[in-house]
N, C-alpha and C positions, 0 to 999 in steps of 0.2 A: 503491499498499499503507499499514498506519494503523495505527501500535501502540500502545498502552498498556501504560505502565514506572511501577514505584510508587518513589517515596523513601523506609525507613524508616528513620525520626531515632532510636537508641538515646539511652539515659542518655548528660551529658558532651559535648553536641553532635556527636555518632555517625552511621555511617550507615550502614546493612547492606547489603552489595553481595555479588553471587555472581558466580562463580568456574569463567567455561563449560570444559563438559569438552569432546573431540578428540570430537563425535557433532558436533557442529554447523560450516558451514560458513560462519558469521557467527561471527567472531572469536571463532574457541576460543583455549583459555588466556587468555578474555584478563580482565577482570573489571568485574563492569555493574551494571544495577542487574536487579531480578526485572519479569519481563513477557515478552510477546509480542501476535502480529498480531491483530486485533479481525475480527473475523467478521461476515459480511454484516451476521445478525439484530440483532448488538447497540452499541448504545454503547460511547464509551471509556472509560465508569465501569463498567459491564460485564463488559467484557474485562478490567479492571484485579482488578477482583474474581476474577474466572474466575482469570485467571493463577495467582492469589498461589495460592486451594485445588489447581491444579494441578502446583504447581512448590517448596511450601508446606506444599499442606494445612491452609491455612488458613478460617477463615470470617472471613473482611471485608470489615465491612458499606462501604456506598456511604456516609452517614450519614457517618463515619471516613474516607474520602478527601476532598481537598484537591488542586483541579486550580492545579495546578506551576504547568508549561511546556503551549503549547502549539504547536508549530515547524513549519512544512510548509520541507521543500528537495525543490524537484521534483514529483518524482514523491509524496517520503513526506510523511508527516503524524505526528508522534509528540506524546500523547499523557503528558504528566509526574505523576503525585500526588504527594501527601507525606501517609504517615500516622506516627502512632503506634506505637511495635514494641511492645503489651502485653504478647507472647507471653514464657516463659520459652524463648531461646535454644535449649537442655538438649533441652526437648518436640516438637521443630520436624524433623519428617525431610524434609530435603533429598530432592527425590525430580527436581530436576534439576540440570543443574549439578554439579559434581565436589564445591566445598564452597563455604563464606557464613562471612562476618567480618566487627563492625562496625570501622568504621575515622573515625578522628579525620582531620581534616580535612588537620593536618600528612601523614599517614600517608599519610590517599591522593596528593595532588597526588606523591608520592615515588616512588611507584606509575607500570613501568613497561609493566606490559602490563594501560591501563588504554582498552577504547572508547573511543576519541577524543569522538568527543561526548559521552559522560560525563562526560571529565575537563570541557570545557566549559560544561558544563551545574552542575555542581560549583562554578567560579570564579563564576558569577552566585547561587548560594546565601546 
């Protein structure tokens, strides 16, 4: 299985995270990145663009994504892209998840309910 996620960079060295809801069996009630599974007919970058449309309703352009990490862990592969967050968060309709919020690195590292691989990614940012 492969997935594509996006690290959205906000002002003052912050990142936008998603609080997952109870509808998922995968890390419910934990903070993580926006993203999801890459479908059979997609490249990782196409999946990232599609997932942002589905989860946030934004039209993210491929040219605005930069591959940050590509990690293989057994049968799983993760593609993590970076992008500047250029929208007004008040205009975003969260379509998946319970909440979203910008965090500084200090705030992020103090959270107890972070998806474990995401915490590792942040430490190398």
